[in-house]
N, C-alpha and C positions, 0 to 999 in steps of 0.2 A: 926256171924253178922245177925241182923234181915233182913228179906226179904224186898226189896224196894217195895213201893206201887205206883200205877198209878191210876189216876182218869179220867174218861171220863165225860165231861160235855156236855149234849145234846145227840144226837144219831148218830149212824153209820148206813148208809143205804146200803152200797155196800161191806163193808169189815168186817162184824160182825164176821165171822169165824176167820179172822186174828187177830181181837182185842181179841177174846177169847183165842187165842193161846198165847198171851202175858202173860197170866196167868201162863205159864210155867216158866217165869223168874221174875214175879212180882205179888204182891197181887193187886187185881183189885177192885176199887170202881167205882160206877156210880152215877151221879146226872142227870138223864134223863130229868127231868122237875122240875119246881118250880119257886120260886121268888128270887130276889137278896137278900132280907131280910132273906129268908130261908137259902140260901147258906152261907151268912155271919154268921148266927147263928150257923150253923153246924161247920164252921171253928173255931169260938170262943169257942164252946163246946168241941173242941178237937177230933171231929169225924174223922178227916184226919191227926192226929198228926204224922203219919209215912209217909206222902205223899212225894214222890220224884219227880214225873213228872205228868203233866196234859196234857191230850188230849183235846184240846179246839175245839169242832166241829164247823162247819160253821153256826149252828143255836144256838150256846151257848149264844149269846148276849140276846136273848129273855128270858133266864132263870137267867142270872146273871148281865146283863148290862155290861157296859164297864169294862175292867180290869184297873181301874184307881187307884189313890193313896189310896183311902179309902179301896178298895177291896184287893189290894196288901198288905196293912198293916196287914190284918187279915189272910193272907195265912200262913200256918205253916212254921216254920223256917227250917224244913227238906226239903222243896220244892226247887229244883234246876233247873228244866226245865219246860217250857211251850211250847208244840208243837201245833201250831195253824193251823187250816185248813182254808186257804185263802191266796191269793197272797197279798192282802191288810191287814194291821194290825194296822190301825189307831185307833182301839178301844182297843188297849193295850198300856199302858203308859210304853214305853220302858225305858226311863231314870229311872223311879221308880223301874222297874224290875232289871235294872243294879245295882242300888244302893243297892238292897237287895241281889245281887249275884244270880239272877235268869236269865238264858239264854232263849232266845225265838227263835223258828224257824217258818217259814211260808212255803207256797207251791208254789214257783216260778217254772217255767219250765212246771209243770203239767197243768197249766192254759193257756199256751201260744196259742196253736192252736185254742181252742174253742173261746177264747176272741177275737183273731185276726179275726176269721171268722165272728163274730158278728159285729166287727168294719167295715169290708168290706160290710156286709149286710146293715148296717146303712148308709154307704157312698153311696152305689148304690141307696138305697131308697131315700136318701136326694138329690142326683144328679137328680133323676127322679121325685122328689116330689110326692111320691106314696101315701101319706096319703089321699089326696082329692079323687082321683079315686078309691082307695081301699075302702073307706067308701061309696062312691057313688054307686058302683056296688052292694054292699050288701043292700043298701037302695032302690034298684030298679031304680036308676037314671042314669044307664049306666056310662058314664065317669064323670058326674057332671061338675064342673067348671075346666075341664082339661086344663093344661098348658104344653107346651113343656118343657122337661127336658134338661139335659146336659150330654155329654159324658165324661167318665173319661180319655180317651186317650189324651195325651199331657198336661194334667193338672199337676200342681206342687203340690204334696202332702207333706205337712210339718208335721213331726212327733215330737211332744214334749214329750221326754222321750223314747229314743230308746233302751230299755232294751230287755228282752225276747219277750214280747208281741209286742212292737213297731217294732222289727226286723221282726217278722212274718207278721205284717201288711205290712211292706215294701215289702217283698217277694211277697205277694199276689197282691199288687198294681202294681208292675212291669208287672204282667201278663196282666193288663189292659192298658198297655202303658203309665203309669204315670211316671213322673220324681220325684224322692224322695230326699228330704232334711230333715235334722233333727237337733235338738238341745238337748244336754245333758249338765250337769255341766262340763263334760270333754269329749273331742273327743274320739271316739272309735279307737282301732287299725284298720289300713286299711283293714285287712282281715275280720274284723267283720262288716265293713261298707257295703261291697258288692255293691259298686258303689254309695251309697247314699252320698250326699254332706253335710258336716258339716257347719252350719251357726250359727251366733249369735242369741239370742232370738229375738232381734229387727228385724233382717233380716228375720227370720222365719215368724214373724207376717206380715211384709210388702210385702213379695213376694209369700206366699203360696196361691194357689187357694182353697185347701182343707186343713184343720188343724185337725189332730187327736191327742187327748190327751191320753197319755199312761204312765203317771208318777204317782208316789205314792203321797199320801196326807200327808203333815206334816205342821208345822207352817209356813214354808217358801213358800209352794205351795198353801195354802188356798187362794182362789180367785185370782189365778195367771192370770186368764182371767177375766177382768172386763172392765169398760168403757175405761180407758186409753189404754188398749190393743186393744179393738175393734176399737178405733179411729186410731190406727196404721195399721190396716188390710186393704187389698184391699176391695173396694166396691164389694159386692156380694160373699164374701167368704162363704165356707161351713164348718161347725164345727161339729166334731164327738167326743163324749166322752163315752168311755167304762171303764174309770178308777175310779174316785170318783166324786160325784156330787159337793162337796165343792171346787173343782178346779175352778168352774165357778160361778160368781155372776149371779144367774138366773134372777134377776130383770134387770140387764144390758143386758143380752142376749135377754130377751123379747123386750126391747127397740130397740136393734140392729136388731132383726127380723122385727119389725114393720117399721123401717126406711129403710130397704133394705140393710143396711150395711152387715148383714148376710143374704144370699139368702135362705139358708135352714140349718137345723141341724138334726143330728141323735144322740139320747141320750139313753143310757141304765142305767144311774145313775143320781141321783138328790140330791139336797142340803139337803132336809128333808124327805128322804124316810120313809114311802111310800107316803108321801104328795108330790104333784107336783104343781109347780107354775101354777095358773089358766091361765096365759098368754100363757104358753106352751101347755096346754090342748086345748085351743081355737085356736091355730095357725095351719093352714093347711099346712104350710111349715116346719113342724117338724115331724120327725119319732120318736116315743116313744116306748121303750121296758122296762119292769119292772125288770131290773137288772138280766138278764138271761145269761150274758156273758159266764159263766162257766157251763151253764145248759145242759150238755149232760151226758148220763150214763157213757160213757167212761172216761170223764174228772173227774166227781165226784168220780169215783172209783180210778182213778190215784191219786187224791188229798188225799183221805183217806189213801191209801197205803203209800204215801210219809210221811204223818203225823206219821203213824205207824213205818215206817223206822227210822224216827227221834227219836221216843219214844224208840224203841229198842236200837238204838245206844247210847242214853243217859243213859239207864239203864245198858247196858253191857260195854260201852266204855267211858262213861262220856264225850261225845261230840255230837254235833248236825251236821247233814249233810247239812242242808240249814238254818243256823243261819242268823238272820236278819243282814243286813250290818251295822246298827248303833252299833252293839255289836261286830264288827270285832275283836277288841282287848280284849274284856271282857272274863272273865272266871267265871265258876260257883263257888260259895262260898262253896266248898266241904271240 
């Protein structure tokens, strides 16, 4: 039987040695840089005709663009697994992969702590409205137009999407004396709630003092927070988003910030990254970060290693360790 082949798209920064070691069980290809057109051309020319698994690095999108229907259609028929580096995978057309018999993995768990830390960082910054004094002191204006902030203690934190990251946000929030409630499509088992209260989506919007978005992006969650949802929220709510920018209608958020419906916000993700709505850039009551939720050395290495673990499992055992939930019942077309 011919040796299975694996392709790395993009680069590996922290586990290069471990990637090279995969060469003991598979033939290795690399597409470190280039264009979408170039990658499609290579696929059509049969350069990866024996490809069995892909390691899709977290910077691969700039080289190939989204793994949409067009791209998936030209992938070799031998391809059975895509191992994606990232907790979010909205840039991969999962139904198209499933229809072609390709299974996909992501990197949950590995990202939980770092992303939750950034969520808390943004929450505290938004509670204290740090942007104005932070910029003022660097401009030699001392506090500038300083305003009093708010304490987290006794505030109700609403978590929309209490999976791995949301659960870690909840644990950290409790240390600040916050009351935690959450909404998922389905209530968690009591032992996983750890004291958090399960509420409906509507109740979450109406009763939270701080709302943290920690859910994945898909067709049903796009703009899950827009004007109708802002209208249901408490006046003066604080909004935190470390998940995906398209969960929020940014134009509606800007209006809500201007009206005072949203007292402040902390955002690590945006609708059209790296473009940011001008209204957010101009607002002094918004804390902005450039999508750095998983940006630590330790987390990046853990993510790379988890992708490699999935890759090796696919090659040796024909299964993925952290297969995306949408493919729970799917099997590779082997």
